[in-house]
C-alpha positions in Angstrom: 179.6 146.4 120.5 176.4 148.1 119.9 173.0 146.4 120.5 170.9 144.8 117.7 167.2 144.3 117.7 166.5 140.6 117.1 163.8 138.1 117.7 164.5 135.6 120.5 163.4 132.2 119.1 163.0 130.6 122.5 160.4 133.2 123.7 159.3 134.7 120.4 159.9 138.3 121.7 161.7 141.1 120.0 164.7 142.0 122.2 167.6 144.4 121.9 170.8 142.4 122.7 174.5 142.9 122.2 176.0 139.9 120.3 178.8 137.8 121.9 180.5 137.0 118.5 180.0 138.2 115.1 181.2 136.6 111.9 180.7 136.4 108.1 179.0 133.5 106.5 179.6 133.4 102.8 179.4 130.5 100.2 182.3 130.5 97.7 181.9 133.1 95.1 178.7 134.7 96.5 177.9 137.6 98.8 177.4 136.5 102.3 175.8 137.7 105.5 176.9 138.6 108.9 175.7 136.3 111.7 175.7 137.1 115.5 175.7 134.7 118.5 173.3 135.9 121.2 172.2 134.6 124.6 168.5 134.8 125.6 168.0 137.0 128.7 165.0 135.0 129.9 166.0 131.3 129.2 169.8 131.6 128.9 169.9 129.5 125.7 172.2 130.6 122.9 171.0 131.4 119.3 172.2 132.8 116.0 170.6 135.6 114.3 171.4 137.9 111.2 173.0 141.2 112.1 173.2 144.4 109.8 175.9 144.3 107.0 177.4 147.4 108.3 177.9 146.0 111.8 181.6 146.0 113.0 183.1 142.5 113.2 
């Protein structure tokens, strides 16, 4: 999977990471967003962030 530029909420830095998992989050009848699960390289904590809509699932 290609890397995505996201903001690490644990450190506040902009980092380029590869998501562990990607899924679509959509309420019924509305257009949704793609969410990715990432692991912080400095603290080791997991966090979720929005990935581009054209990102492969």
